[in-house]
N, C-alpha and C positions, 0 to 999 in steps of 0.2 A: 762805595766803600766809605766808612766813617773816617774822618780826618783825625779824630781823637779817640783813644781807647784807654780804659783804665784797667789796672791790675791791683786788686786790693786797695782801691781808693786813690792810687797814684796815677796821674794822667800822663799819657804819652802821645806825642804827635806821630801819626802814621805817615811815613815818607813814601813808601811804595810797597806793592805786593812783591815778595821774593819768590813765592811759589805755592802751589797747592799739592798736598799729598793725600794719601789714603785717609788720614785722620784729621787734617786741618789745613788752615791757610796760615802761611808764615809771612809776616810783614816786617820791613825795616822800620823801626820806630826810634824816637829820641825823646829825651826829657830836657833838652836844653844844654846838657853837659856831655852826654854820651849817646852812642847808638846801640841799639839792642835788636834782638829778634823777638817779636811778640807773636806767639802762635795762638790762634783761635781754633779750638776744636770744632769740627763740623760733624754732622750726623747724616751726611749724604751716603747713599748706598754704594757698596763696593762689591762687585760680583765675585771677586777672587780672594777676598779676605774677610774673616769674621772678627768682630771686635766685641769686647766686653765693655768695661768702664774705661773709656779712652784716657781720661785725665789721670786716673790711678795707674793705668798701664804706662803712661809717659813717665810718671814719677818712679815707678818700680824699675822700668827699663833704664832710666838714667842712673839710678843707684847701682844697678847690676853692672852696667858698662863702666861706671866710675871705679867700682871695686875690682873689675878685671884689669883696669889700667889703660883703657882705650882713650885716645885723645878726642875729647868731646868738649863742646862749649859748656860753660858753667850754667847750671840752672839757678837763676837768681830769685825767682818768685813764682808761686803758683796760686792762682785765683780759682779755687774749686767751684765756687758758685757761678762764675761767668765762663768757666772752662777755658782759661787762658794761662799760658806759660810765658814767662819772661826769661830769656836766656842771653848769654853773651853773644855778641855779633862777631863772627869770624870773617873778616874781610879778605876776599881773594877770589880767584877763579875756581870754578868747579872742575872736577875731573872731566865731566862732560864737555865743558868749554875747551879744556886743554887738548882733549882727544880731537875734537872737531877742528881745532886750529893747528893741529900737528905740533903741539908744544908739550906733549907728554914726555916725561923723563923716567928713565929706569929707576931713579931714586924714589919716585913716588910709588912705583910698583913694589920696590923693596920695603917701603914703610907699610904698605898694605899687607904684604906677606908677614911682616912682624905682627901686625894686628891680628891676622888669622891665627898665628901661633898662640897668642894669648886667648883668643876667642875659643878656638877648638879645645884647648886645654881646660877651658871652663864650660865645655859642652854648649856653646852658644854660636848662633849665626846672627848677622846683622843684614840690613838691606843694602846689598852691594851695588845698587844702581848708582851710576856716576854722578848724578846730580846731588847725591847725599854726602859728597866729599868735597871739601874746600882746601885749597893749598894757600897757606899764609906763611911768608918767610921760609919757603921751601919745606914746610911741615904739613903733612896731610892730616886733616881733622875729619872725623865722622860727625856731621852736623845734625843728623837725625838721632833720635834716641831709640828707635824701634829695634828690638832684638827678640829672638825666639830660641827655643831649645834647638840644639844642633840636629840637622838632618843632611845627609850627603847630597841629596837632590838640590838643596838651596845653599850649599857652601860656595865659596868664591870660585874654586876650580871647576865646578859643574854648572854654575849659573852666572855669577858675577863677572867672570873673566870675559864673557861674551860682549860686555859693554865697556871694557877698559882699553880698547883699541878699535881701529876702524874695521871691525869684522862685518860680515853681511848683516848680522843682527843690529849692530850699532848704526850702520848706514840706513837700514830700513826705519829704525826708530828716529833718526835725525831727519829723514825725509818726511816723516809724519809729524815733525815739529815737536818731538819729545812730549 
């Protein structure tokens, strides 16, 4: 892993890997003043998802979610040439960690249901997997930008809810180290 990465010529120190998703690697990065998330798009195969232009999809999805009113980190910069995105760092525990540690609160689920109301009215689904949500100051943020046109099969009630409590699906996933 590179210890330094640039976004449009600005250099950031990479602190650690935060996670790997279908579309990229997210790193905690800093510039000496603040911490950020620096996402590097990857082109590794994904058996269950088809991508077009990933960087443009990220930008379009961000704009779509922002217009809907979903709590997401601010996209601060996009380096299309290097396929990197710089976004606000939302510090806190993921829903995955909270469920695993039996610290999930009804208020977090209430906030998710409010997000669903906004999303469904806009004919949109997001990736409801619990590692995509962070709680900061008791507020739930969707930290991914992925969204798709609404389909019942992939809504929260039919898919996501399976991973927001210690269901058999969650336990199996946790045993496989997420």
